[in-house]
KEMARZA-256005 format. One line per 5 residues: number of its first residue (from 1); their letters; for each residue x, y, z of N, C-alpha, C, CB. Coordinates in nm, 3 decimals. Last residue first. Glycine has a CB too. Example, Ala and Ser with C-alpha at 12.3 -4.5 7.8 and 13.67 -1.06 7.14 Angstrom:
2
2	sa	1.285:-0.225:0.708:1.367:-0.106:0.714:1.290:0.003:0.787:1.408:-0.060:0.572; 1.319:-0.569:0.780:1.230:-0.450:0.780:1.320:-0.330:0.780:1.131:-0.447:0.905
***
This chain:
198
198	sqrve	-1.441:-2.309:0.377:-1.364:-2.324:0.501:-1.412:-2.445:0.578:-1.376:-2.198:0.589; -1.402:-2.313:0.026:-1.485:-2.347:0.141:-1.399:-2.368:0.263:-1.570:-2.472:0.113; -1.323:-2.051:-0.194:-1.273:-2.165:-0.118:-1.362:-2.188:0.003:-1.126:-2.143:-0.074; -1.533:-1.965:-0.461:-1.479:-1.929:-0.332:-1.439:-2.055:-0.258:-1.580:-1.847:-0.250; -1.435:-2.074:-0.792:-1.531:-2.053:-0.684:-1.460:-2.021:-0.553:-1.618:-2.177:-0.667
193	lfevm	-1.159:-1.910:-0.965:-1.264:-2.010:-0.949:-1.352:-1.979:-0.829:-1.203:-2.148:-0.935; -1.018:-1.704:-1.202:-1.053:-1.713:-1.061:-1.172:-1.807:-1.048:-1.084:-1.573:-1.000; -0.753:-1.740:-1.430:-0.895:-1.763:-1.403:-0.914:-1.771:-1.252:-0.947:-1.896:-1.474; -0.522:-1.553:-1.614:-0.556:-1.604:-1.481:-0.708:-1.621:-1.474:-0.505:-1.509:-1.367; -0.279:-1.585:-1.876:-0.413:-1.552:-1.831:-0.436:-1.615:-1.694:-0.520:-1.600:-1.933
188	evega	-0.006:-1.624:-1.903:-0.078:-1.554:-2.010:-0.216:-1.509:-1.966:-0.089:-1.642:-2.132; 0.286:-1.630:-1.724:0.141:-1.643:-1.713:0.074:-1.558:-1.820:0.092:-1.602:-1.572; 0.552:-1.578:-1.724:0.510:-1.697:-1.797:0.358:-1.714:-1.799:0.574:-1.820:-1.736; 0.588:-1.359:-1.558:0.609:-1.340:-1.701:0.565:-1.459:-1.785:0.751:-1.312:-1.727; 0.571:-1.461:-1.303:0.455:-1.390:-1.358:0.468:-1.371:-1.508:0.438:-1.254:-1.289
183	pilis	0.695:-1.785:-1.238:0.723:-1.646:-1.276:0.602:-1.581:-1.342:0.844:-1.640:-1.371; 0.582:-1.976:-0.973:0.566:-1.958:-1.117:0.599:-1.812:-1.149:0.420:-1.995:-1.164; 0.659:-2.211:-0.729:0.674:-2.072:-0.772:0.666:-2.066:-0.924:0.808:-2.013:-0.722; 0.457:-2.421:-0.530:0.537:-2.406:-0.650:0.542:-2.258:-0.688:0.479:-2.492:-0.767; 0.448:-2.613:-0.224:0.404:-2.503:-0.310:0.500:-2.492:-0.428:0.398:-2.368:-0.231
178	avgei	0.497:-2.877:-0.144:0.419:-2.787:-0.059:0.365:-2.669:-0.140:0.504:-2.737:0.057; 0.482:-3.181:-0.304:0.529:-3.043:-0.319:0.439:-2.953:-0.236:0.529:-3.000:-0.470; 0.379:-3.437:-0.317:0.501:-3.414:-0.241:0.558:-3.274:-0.252:0.604:-3.511:-0.284; 0.225:-3.415:-0.640:0.246:-3.486:-0.513:0.378:-3.446:-0.449:0.241:-3.638:-0.533; 0.005:-3.242:-0.802:0.151:-3.238:-0.785:0.179:-3.292:-0.646:0.208:-3.090:-0.804
173	perrd	-0.259:-3.412:-0.974:-0.206:-3.343:-0.856:-0.053:-3.348:-0.853:-0.263:-3.404:-0.727; -0.398:-3.369:-1.270:-0.284:-3.444:-1.216:-0.226:-3.369:-1.098:-0.176:-3.468:-1.326; -0.713:-3.417:-1.421:-0.627:-3.338:-1.333:-0.514:-3.427:-1.284:-0.708:-3.278:-1.212; -0.848:-3.443:-1.761:-0.808:-3.493:-1.629:-0.724:-3.389:-1.553:-0.728:-3.623:-1.643; -0.893:-3.366:-2.020:-0.997:-3.444:-1.954:-0.959:-3.492:-1.815:-1.032:-3.561:-2.038
168	dylwe	-0.678:-3.183:-2.081:-0.811:-3.173:-2.143:-0.919:-3.244:-2.062:-0.807:-3.232:-2.282; -0.522:-3.108:-1.765:-0.517:-3.154:-1.903:-0.659:-3.153:-1.957:-0.452:-3.297:-1.915; -0.363:-2.928:-1.515:-0.489:-2.956:-1.583:-0.462:-2.996:-1.728:-0.584:-2.834:-1.577; -0.185:-3.000:-1.224:-0.178:-2.971:-1.367:-0.310:-3.012:-1.430:-0.058:-3.046:-1.435; -0.229:-2.853:-0.911:-0.267:-2.964:-0.999:-0.250:-2.917:-1.143:-0.414:-3.012:-0.972
163	geair	-0.124:-2.752:-0.581:-0.119:-2.743:-0.726:-0.160:-2.871:-0.798:0.018:-2.706:-0.769; -0.130:-2.660:-0.322:-0.232:-2.756:-0.365:-0.239:-2.761:-0.518:-0.370:-2.718:-0.307; -0.011:-2.324:-0.387:-0.018:-2.446:-0.305:-0.130:-2.533:-0.361:-0.044:-2.411:-0.152; 0.196:-2.101:-0.553:0.074:-2.179:-0.562:0.086:-2.304:-0.476:0.043:-2.217:-0.709; 0.305:-1.792:-0.586:0.334:-1.909:-0.503:0.203:-1.984:-0.490:0.394:-1.869:-0.360
158	fhgda	0.417:-1.612:-0.866:0.302:-1.670:-0.796:0.355:-1.782:-0.709:0.192:-1.721:-0.898; 0.654:-1.341:-0.875:0.617:-1.482:-0.888:0.484:-1.510:-0.818:0.727:-1.572:-0.829; 0.771:-1.047:-1.057:0.747:-1.131:-0.942:0.704:-1.273:-0.978:0.644:-1.070:-0.856; 0.605:-0.861:-1.318:0.714:-0.881:-1.221:0.673:-0.980:-1.114:0.754:-0.748:-1.157; 0.384:-0.816:-1.475:0.510:-0.849:-1.542:0.623:-0.886:-1.447:0.554:-0.733:-1.627
153	phspw	0.159:-0.749:-1.320:0.157:-0.869:-1.403:0.291:-0.908:-1.466:0.058:-0.852:-1.510; 0.220:-0.671:-0.974:0.213:-0.626:-1.113:0.227:-0.747:-1.204:0.323:-0.520:-1.144; 0.233:-0.806:-0.739:0.151:-0.685:-0.742:0.130:-0.634:-0.884:0.215:-0.577:-0.658; 0.209:-1.166:-0.749:0.280:-1.040:-0.771:0.183:-0.921:-0.775:0.361:-1.046:-0.902; 0.095:-1.363:-0.470:0.091:-1.327:-0.611:0.159:-1.193:-0.629:-0.056:-1.322:-0.664
148	eepwg	0.064:-1.645:-0.255:0.118:-1.513:-0.284:0.108:-1.490:-0.433:0.265:-1.499:-0.235; -0.109:-1.859:-0.263:-0.064:-1.811:-0.133:-0.005:-1.671:-0.144:0.038:-1.907:-0.072; -0.363:-1.970:-0.450:-0.256:-1.868:-0.453:-0.223:-1.818:-0.313:-0.298:-1.749:-0.543; -0.413:-2.304:-0.510:-0.447:-2.199:-0.415:-0.334:-2.096:-0.414:-0.472:-2.258:-0.272; -0.459:-2.415:-0.855:-0.408:-2.417:-0.718:-0.457:-2.300:-0.636:-0.258:-2.418:-0.719
143	llrrq	-0.379:-2.540:-1.175:-0.484:-2.506:-1.079:-0.422:-2.509:-0.940:-0.606:-2.605:-1.088; -0.227:-2.460:-1.470:-0.201:-2.500:-1.332:-0.313:-2.447:-1.244:-0.063:-2.447:-1.283; -0.171:-2.552:-1.805:-0.260:-2.489:-1.707:-0.232:-2.547:-1.569:-0.409:-2.510:-1.746; 0.000:-2.485:-2.113:-0.008:-2.558:-1.986:-0.099:-2.480:-1.892:0.134:-2.578:-1.922; 0.051:-2.359:-2.354:-0.083:-2.414:-2.329:-0.090:-2.504:-2.206:-0.129:-2.490:-2.449
138	gdlhl	0.291:-2.222:-2.362:0.287:-2.360:-2.410:0.157:-2.430:-2.381:0.399:-2.437:-2.349; 0.266:-2.032:-2.063:0.321:-2.048:-2.198:0.315:-2.195:-2.237:0.467:-1.996:-2.206; -0.034:-2.095:-1.866:0.108:-2.068:-1.885:0.146:-2.079:-2.033:0.193:-2.165:-1.802; -0.289:-1.993:-1.678:-0.264:-2.038:-1.814:-0.121:-1.997:-1.847:-0.368:-1.978:-1.917; -0.383:-2.085:-1.363:-0.285:-2.006:-1.437:-0.266:-2.070:-1.574:-0.150:-1.997:-1.360
133	vvysd	-0.664:-2.066:-1.184:-0.603:-2.146:-1.290:-0.511:-2.052:-1.364:-0.712:-2.212:-1.386; -0.720:-2.041:-0.830:-0.691:-1.984:-0.961:-0.645:-2.093:-1.057:-0.584:-1.872:-0.950; -0.966:-2.013:-0.570:-0.861:-2.086:-0.638:-0.838:-2.019:-0.773:-0.899:-2.238:-0.656; -1.036:-1.727:-0.363:-1.063:-1.812:-0.480:-0.940:-1.892:-0.521:-1.111:-1.728:-0.598; -1.025:-1.516:-0.188:-1.070:-1.646:-0.138:-1.100:-1.744:-0.250:-1.194:-1.630:-0.051
128	rhrsf	-0.964:-1.284:-0.323:-0.858:-1.345:-0.241:-0.898:-1.479:-0.180:-0.819:-1.251:-0.131; -1.076:-1.121:-0.522:-1.092:-1.268:-0.526:-0.989:-1.338:-0.438:-1.079:-1.318:-0.670; -1.005:-0.859:-0.487:-1.147:-0.892:-0.481:-1.172:-1.043:-0.477:-1.219:-0.832:-0.600; -0.729:-0.869:-0.524:-0.783:-0.823:-0.395:-0.929:-0.864:-0.379:-0.770:-0.672:-0.383; -0.708:-0.948:-0.790:-0.660:-1.038:-0.686:-0.712:-0.997:-0.548:-0.508:-1.041:-0.685
123	asywe	-0.822:-0.719:-0.914:-0.881:-0.852:-0.934:-0.836:-0.948:-0.824:-0.841:-0.908:-1.072; -0.645:-0.512:-0.834:-0.786:-0.510:-0.794:-0.850:-0.648:-0.805:-0.862:-0.410:-0.880; -0.412:-0.583:-0.967:-0.413:-0.583:-0.822:-0.556:-0.587:-0.769:-0.339:-0.459:-0.768; -0.510:-0.549:-1.232:-0.449:-0.674:-1.188:-0.459:-0.686:-1.036:-0.301:-0.684:-1.234; -0.571:-0.283:-1.246:-0.680:-0.379:-1.254:-0.634:-0.516:-1.205:-0.734:-0.389:-1.399
118	spyst	-0.373:-0.100:-0.999:-0.400:-0.153:-1.133:-0.519:-0.248:-1.128:-0.275:-0.225:-1.191; -0.366:0.007:-0.741:-0.275:0.062:-0.842:-0.301:0.011:-0.984:-0.134:0.031:-0.803; -0.688:0.088:-0.595:-0.580:-0.006:-0.625:-0.492:0.047:-0.738:-0.637:-0.144:-0.662; -0.905:0.238:-0.559:-0.781:0.292:-0.503:-0.662:0.201:-0.531:-0.796:0.313:-0.353; -1.096:0.262:-0.865:-1.064:0.201:-0.736:-0.937:0.266:-0.683:-1.046:0.046:-0.749
113	ertig	-1.352:0.452:-1.045:-1.216:0.408:-1.018:-1.207:0.335:-0.883:-1.121:0.527:-1.019; -1.577:0.579:-1.093:-1.582:0.435:-1.119:-1.445:0.372:-1.090:-1.625:0.407:-1.264; -1.733:0.839:-0.893:-1.624:0.781:-0.972:-1.653:0.634:-0.999:-1.489:0.796:-0.899; -1.978:0.914:-0.791:-1.879:1.018:-0.820:-1.767:0.966:-0.909:-1.820:1.073:-0.690; -2.177:0.752:-0.692:-2.178:0.783:-0.834:-2.077:0.888:-0.875:-2.314:0.828:-0.874
108	aqrll	-2.168:0.658:-0.440:-2.230:0.790:-0.456:-2.235:0.832:-0.603:-2.153:0.894:-0.374; -2.024:0.427:-0.480:-2.164:0.415:-0.440:-2.239:0.547:-0.456:-2.174:0.367:-0.295; -1.775:0.543:-0.531:-1.844:0.469:-0.638:-1.993:0.456:-0.607:-1.781:0.329:-0.656; -1.717:0.650:-0.281:-1.733:0.742:-0.393:-1.800:0.674:-0.512:-1.597:0.798:-0.435; -1.693:0.414:-0.131:-1.797:0.512:-0.097:-1.823:0.607:-0.214:-1.756:0.592:0.028
103	khlsd	-1.470:0.309:-0.267:-1.596:0.234:-0.264:-1.712:0.328:-0.231:-1.589:0.120:-0.161; -1.271:0.493:-0.213:-1.322:0.483:-0.350:-1.453:0.405:-0.357:-1.218:0.417:-0.440; -1.238:0.435:0.064:-1.281:0.567:0.019:-1.340:0.561:-0.122:-1.163:0.665:0.022; -1.162:0.154:0.061:-1.278:0.204:0.134:-1.327:0.340:0.086:-1.246:0.211:0.281; -0.963:-0.008:-0.034:-1.050:0.056:-0.133:-1.170:0.121:-0.067:-1.097:-0.047:-0.237
98	tnsiy	-0.767:-0.111:0.123:-0.901:-0.167:0.140:-1.003:-0.108:0.042:-0.949:-0.144:0.283; -0.536:0.027:0.059:-0.535:-0.120:0.048:-0.673:-0.183:0.061:-0.444:-0.177:0.152; -0.607:0.296:0.111:-0.569:0.252:-0.024:-0.579:0.101:-0.040:-0.427:0.297:-0.055; -0.661:0.293:0.384:-0.763:0.340:0.290:-0.733:0.291:0.149:-0.773:0.493:0.292; -0.409:0.203:0.479:-0.532:0.126:0.503:-0.640:0.164:0.403:-0.583:0.148:0.646
93	sallg	-0.245:0.416:0.399:-0.221:0.281:0.348:-0.345:0.195:0.364:-0.103:0.216:0.421; -0.352:0.624:0.552:-0.355:0.634:0.405:-0.333:0.497:0.342:-0.248:0.734:0.355; -0.288:0.521:0.807:-0.427:0.544:0.769:-0.441:0.552:0.616:-0.479:0.674:0.834; -0.007:0.520:0.798:-0.080:0.395:0.818:-0.225:0.408:0.774:-0.073:0.352:0.966; 0.041:0.797:0.767:0.085:0.702:0.664:0.013:0.569:0.675:0.235:0.680:0.674
88	lvvav	-0.069:0.886:1.012:-0.124:0.933:0.885:-0.085:0.841:0.769:-0.076:1.076:0.857; 0.104:0.761:1.192:-0.039:0.728:1.194:-0.105:0.769:1.063:-0.110:0.796:1.314; 0.341:0.892:1.119:0.331:0.747:1.108:0.185:0.703:1.104:0.405:0.678:1.225; 0.270:1.160:1.177:0.310:1.121:1.041:0.297:0.970:1.021:0.453:1.165:1.013; 0.226:1.153:1.452:0.115:1.186:1.363:0.145:1.142:1.221:0.085:1.337:1.367
83	visla	0.492:1.101:1.528:0.386:1.005:1.561:0.265:1.028:1.471:0.345:1.017:1.710; 0.610:1.337:1.437:0.653:1.208:1.380:0.547:1.102:1.408:0.791:1.165:1.438; 0.482:1.526:1.597:0.467:1.534:1.452:0.510:1.405:1.383:0.547:1.652:1.396; 0.570:1.453:1.852:0.429:1.438:1.818:0.408:1.441:1.667:0.346:1.549:1.884; 0.838:1.528:1.833:0.803:1.387:1.855:0.658:1.361:1.816:0.826:1.348:2.001
78	aewtg	0.808:1.808:1.795:0.881:1.725:1.697:0.843:1.578:1.711:1.033:1.741:1.716; 0.655:1.892:2.026:0.607:1.911:1.889:0.676:1.818:1.789:0.627:2.054:1.847; 0.711:1.901:2.291:0.680:1.770:2.236:0.646:1.774:2.088:0.566:1.709:2.312; 0.733:2.166:2.350:0.855:2.085:2.358:0.835:1.946:2.300:0.901:2.075:2.504; 0.474:2.265:2.342:0.561:2.287:2.228:0.689:2.204:2.232:0.597:2.432:2.218
73	aaalk	0.375:2.215:2.596:0.325:2.135:2.485:0.416:2.146:2.364:0.182:2.177:2.448; 0.508:2.413:2.737:0.534:2.272:2.769:0.488:2.182:2.657:0.465:2.233:2.900; 0.397:2.642:2.621:0.540:2.617:2.607:0.573:2.471:2.635:0.620:2.709:2.702; 0.130:2.634:2.699:0.163:2.616:2.558:0.310:2.582:2.540:0.128:2.741:2.479; -0.039:2.518:2.958:0.097:2.564:2.929:0.131:2.533:2.784:0.200:2.496:3.024
68	gqass	-0.274:2.398:3.023:-0.261:2.541:3.052:-0.124:2.595:3.023:-0.295:2.567:3.194; -0.343:2.141:2.970:-0.240:2.162:3.072:-0.228:2.309:3.112:-0.106:2.112:3.021; -0.545:2.180:2.784:-0.568:2.085:2.894:-0.468:2.108:3.006:-0.557:1.940:2.843; -0.426:2.355:2.612:-0.544:2.402:2.685:-0.576:2.308:2.801:-0.665:2.413:2.591; -0.219:2.191:2.516:-0.186:2.312:2.594:-0.306:2.364:2.670:-0.133:2.421:2.501
63	lallc	-0.364:1.990:2.384:-0.277:1.956:2.496:-0.247:2.077:2.582:-0.147:1.895:2.445; -0.488:2.141:2.185:-0.569:2.065:2.280:-0.488:2.030:2.405:-0.625:1.937:2.215; -0.260:2.236:2.053:-0.356:2.330:2.112:-0.442:2.260:2.217:-0.445:2.393:2.004; -0.149:1.993:1.968:-0.075:2.077:2.062:-0.166:2.179:2.130:0.039:2.149:1.989; -0.348:1.908:1.789:-0.316:1.827:1.908:-0.242:1.909:2.013:-0.231:1.704:1.869
58	fktit	-0.329:2.113:1.598:-0.454:2.094:1.674:-0.430:2.012:1.800:-0.560:2.025:1.586; -0.066:2.062:1.509:-0.099:2.191:1.574:-0.228:2.180:1.654:-0.112:2.302:1.467; -0.100:1.805:1.397:-0.009:1.825:1.509:-0.040:1.954:1.583:0.136:1.827:1.459; -0.273:1.862:1.184:-0.318:1.774:1.292:-0.232:1.793:1.416:-0.315:1.626:1.248; -0.096:2.024:1.037:-0.224:2.078:1.083:-0.278:1.995:1.199:-0.327:2.081:0.968
53	qgvvt	0.108:1.845:0.979:0.139:1.960:1.065:0.010:2.025:1.117:0.223:2.064:0.987; -0.034:1.663:0.813:0.027:1.621:0.939:0.056:1.736:1.032:0.154:1.546:0.911; -0.108:1.826:0.593:-0.210:1.757:0.673:-0.154:1.720:0.810:-0.262:1.631:0.599; 0.149:1.913:0.508:0.043:2.009:0.542:-0.061:1.944:0.631:-0.024:2.065:0.414; 0.280:1.664:0.466:0.332:1.762:0.561:0.223:1.858:0.605:0.449:1.839:0.500
48	filav	0.132:1.546:0.260:0.133:1.481:0.392:0.182:1.578:0.499:0.223:1.354:0.390; 0.207:1.734:0.066:0.066:1.720:0.104:0.055:1.653:0.241:-0.012:1.637:-0.003; 0.481:1.684:0.056:0.434:1.816:0.098:0.287:1.811:0.138:0.454:1.918:-0.015; 0.482:1.421:-0.041:0.536:1.448:0.093:0.491:1.584:0.144:0.690:1.441:0.091; 0.376:1.469:-0.297:0.302:1.384:-0.202:0.351:1.410:-0.059:0.319:1.234:-0.237
43	vvrdf	0.588:1.630:-0.398:0.453:1.684:-0.387:0.370:1.603:-0.288:0.383:1.686:-0.526; 0.798:1.445:-0.391:0.808:1.566:-0.309:0.669:1.628:-0.291:0.904:1.668:-0.374; 0.703:1.260:-0.578:0.723:1.218:-0.439:0.731:1.338:-0.345:0.851:1.134:-0.426; 0.707:1.418:-0.809:0.578:1.371:-0.756:0.590:1.324:-0.611:0.524:1.257:-0.842; 0.987:1.452:-0.838:0.898:1.568:-0.820:0.765:1.526:-0.757:0.874:1.638:-0.954
38	tgprp	1.075:1.180:-0.871:1.120:1.263:-0.760:1.025:1.380:-0.734:1.260:1.315:-0.787; 0.801:0.959:-0.968:0.926:1.031:-0.987:0.956:1.122:-0.870:0.922:1.112:-1.116; 0.646:0.713:-0.747:0.649:0.809:-0.856:0.787:0.872:-0.869:0.544:0.917:-0.834; 0.639:0.372:-0.694:0.698:0.496:-0.647:0.704:0.594:-0.764:0.839:0.472:-0.585; 0.321:0.213:-0.732:0.459:0.236:-0.777:0.510:0.369:-0.723:0.467:0.233:-0.931
33	hstls	0.144:0.064:-0.466:0.152:0.175:-0.561:0.298:0.196:-0.603:0.094:0.305:-0.499; 0.106:-0.123:-0.279:0.169:-0.167:-0.404:0.174:-0.056:-0.508:0.094:-0.286:-0.461; 0.197:-0.020:0.055:0.104:-0.035:-0.056:0.180:-0.080:-0.180:0.029:0.097:-0.084; 0.391:0.025:0.244:0.281:-0.065:0.280:0.176:-0.083:0.170:0.214:-0.014:0.403; 0.571:0.208:0.148:0.624:0.078:0.189:0.513:-0.022:0.220:0.713:0.095:0.312
28	yfvaa	0.419:0.432:0.093:0.474:0.358:-0.021:0.533:0.223:0.020:0.581:0.441:-0.089; 0.351:0.509:0.363:0.250:0.478:0.262:0.307:0.392:0.150:0.192:0.607:0.205; 0.601:0.559:0.479:0.515:0.455:0.535:0.413:0.413:0.431:0.444:0.506:0.664; 0.684:0.773:0.315:0.763:0.649:0.319:0.680:0.534:0.374:0.890:0.669:0.403; 0.490:0.965:0.380:0.499:0.915:0.242:0.576:0.783:0.238:0.566:1.019:0.150
23	avfgp	0.556:1.007:0.650:0.423:0.956:0.614:0.424:0.897:0.473:0.316:1.068:0.624; 0.817:1.111:0.618:0.796:0.987:0.695:0.662:0.925:0.657:0.802:1.015:0.848; 0.764:1.344:0.479:0.844:1.241:0.413:0.832:1.107:0.486:0.991:1.284:0.406; 0.618:1.477:0.677:0.556:1.447:0.547:0.631:1.339:0.473:0.550:1.571:0.462; 0.809:1.505:0.886:0.691:1.420:0.903:0.621:1.385:0.772:0.593:1.488:0.995
18	llftl	1.006:1.689:0.762:1.035:1.548:0.790:0.910:1.462:0.810:1.122:1.537:0.912; 0.944:1.961:0.747:0.909:1.874:0.634:0.923:1.725:0.665:0.995:1.908:0.516; 1.040:2.068:0.991:0.900:2.090:0.953:0.856:1.990:0.844:0.881:2.234:0.903; 1.305:1.994:0.978:1.224:1.944:1.088:1.076:1.957:1.057:1.258:2.020:1.217; 1.379:2.144:0.754:1.384:1.998:0.748:1.301:1.935:0.859:1.529:1.949:0.758
13	vgvie	1.347:2.402:0.861:1.268:2.360:0.745:1.265:2.209:0.736:1.326:2.421:0.615; 1.539:2.394:1.070:1.397:2.420:1.098:1.307:2.375:0.985:1.376:2.567:1.125; 1.772:2.353:0.926:1.730:2.252:1.023:1.581:2.269:1.056:1.815:2.262:1.153; 1.773:2.594:0.783:1.765:2.466:0.711:1.717:2.356:0.805:1.902:2.428:0.650; 1.803:2.780:0.991:1.683:2.783:0.907:1.665:2.649:0.834:1.692:2.898:0.805
8	gsawd	2.055:2.705:1.087:1.939:2.699:1.175:1.809:2.699:1.097:1.941:2.815:1.271; 2.210:2.758:0.860:2.203:2.623:0.914:2.083:2.606:1.004:2.331:2.589:0.990; 2.175:3.032:0.837:2.126:2.945:0.731:2.112:2.802:0.781:2.220:2.950:0.610; 2.302:3.113:1.072:2.160:3.143:1.052:2.100:3.051:0.948:2.142:3.290:1.010; 2.562:3.021:1.024:2.488:2.969:1.138:2.339:2.993:1.122:2.539:3.033:1.267
3	idm	2.622:3.176:0.796:2.620:3.031:0.784:2.542:2.969:0.900:2.762:2.974:0.780; 2.630:3.435:0.887:2.523:3.396:0.795:2.510:3.246:0.785:2.548:3.455:0.658; 2.864:3.416:1.042:2.738:3.449:1.105:2.621:3.408:1.017:2.731:3.597:1.136
***
């Protein structure tokens, strides 16, 4: 008898917490923020749970007052909470990826921080319409259009199109190559050039 009660309580708790974990999963899959440790992930999921469940309850109240039947609205609670969680995760990802909230807070003089996970990521986000010069090991330099770049300076690869090797007094275009992959670990410095003309 106790086992059935415990099972019902556990299912109820998991059903209540699931939207927070869904919102956190959406957020971390759509941003370059590193996944925190287990405890921190649970805290983030709990914060998403509180916000998501509050929004869900307000939606259910609005739905029940529109229909006049709270019981009918309650049958949609689980599905609605998952929809709210996905929307909440998408909204948090948008805010983080566009730096919109931190931009407002910087303009108000409240902070100097960005919502980006690092200065590296911030620099590439702010200069996404620029050519780059990659300074590589061995004093080699590569000019090109960055089609893709790593989220962190030590991991991943740059995918450079329209590549040209730079020498002291000349450029040497890389002919017949659509793009070139450069390991981020080989890059010592990145220069951002003028805005690309359309």
